[in-house]
C-alpha positions as CSV (number, residue, x, y, z in Angstrom):
1,M,0.0,0.0,0.0
2,S,1.4,3.5,-0.8
3,Y,0.1,6.9,0.0
4,I,0.3,10.2,-1.9
5,I,0.1,13.2,0.4
6,V,-0.8,16.6,-1.1
7,V,0.2,19.6,1.0
8,E,-1.0,23.1,0.2
9,V,1.8,25.7,0.6
10,C,1.1,29.4,-0.3
11,S,-1.7,28.3,-2.6
12,M,0.6,25.9,-4.5
13,E,0.1,22.2,-4.3
14,V,3.3,20.2,-3.4
15,E,3.1,16.5,-3.8
16,V,4.9,14.4,-1.2
17,V,5.4,10.8,-2.5
18,A,5.5,8.3,0.4
19,A,8.2,5.7,0.5
20,K,7.5,2.0,0.1
21,V,8.5,-0.9,2.3
22,G,12.1,-1.8,1.5
23,N,13.1,1.7,0.3
24,I,16.1,3.3,1.9
25,V,15.4,6.9,3.2
26,E,17.6,9.6,4.5
27,F,16.6,11.9,7.4
28,D,18.4,14.0,10.0
29,G,21.7,12.9,8.6
30,M,20.9,9.2,9.1
31,K,19.6,6.4,6.8
32,G,16.9,3.9,7.4
33,K,15.2,1.0,5.7
34,V,11.4,1.4,5.5
35,E,9.6,-1.4,7.3
36,K,6.0,0.0,7.5
37,V,4.2,2.8,5.8
38,N,1.5,4.7,7.7
39,E,-0.8,7.5,6.6
40,N,1.5,10.3,7.8
41,S,4.8,8.5,8.5
42,V,7.0,5.5,8.0
43,I,8.7,3.2,10.5
44,V,12.4,2.7,9.6
45,D,15.1,0.4,10.8
46,V,18.2,2.5,11.5
47,T,20.6,-0.3,12.2
48,I,21.8,-0.1,8.6
49,N,23.9,3.0,9.6
50,D,27.7,2.3,9.8
51,N,27.9,4.1,13.1
52,F,24.7,2.7,14.7
53,D,26.7,1.0,17.5
54,E,28.3,4.3,18.5
55,H,25.0,6.0,19.3
56,E,22.7,5.1,22.1
57,M,19.4,4.9,20.1
58,F,16.6,2.5,19.4
59,E,16.7,0.2,16.4
60,K,13.6,1.7,14.8
61,T,12.1,5.1,14.6
62,V,9.1,6.9,13.1
63,V,9.7,9.6,10.5
64,N,7.1,11.9,9.0
65,H,6.7,11.8,5.2
66,K,7.8,15.5,5.0
67,R,11.1,14.8,6.8
68,Y,12.8,12.2,4.6
69,K,14.2,11.7,1.1
70,I,14.1,8.4,-0.7
71,I,17.7,7.6,-1.7
72,E,17.2,4.0,-2.9
73,E,14.2,2.1,-4.1
């Protein structure tokens, strides 16, 4: 299932294309593999980052569709 979100900005429509399960996305300087697509966000696995072990963080996180860029489909 994929979602297309349309956001109105200054009377102009901007289309935000949601990622699909398995896509690699980039956000806040990190990468993650999409595991689930929700209406307004995706759940990503961030253990694919080379420096994951250096940071104290959870293995998965939620990212709003407006905050990531698809870098690999």
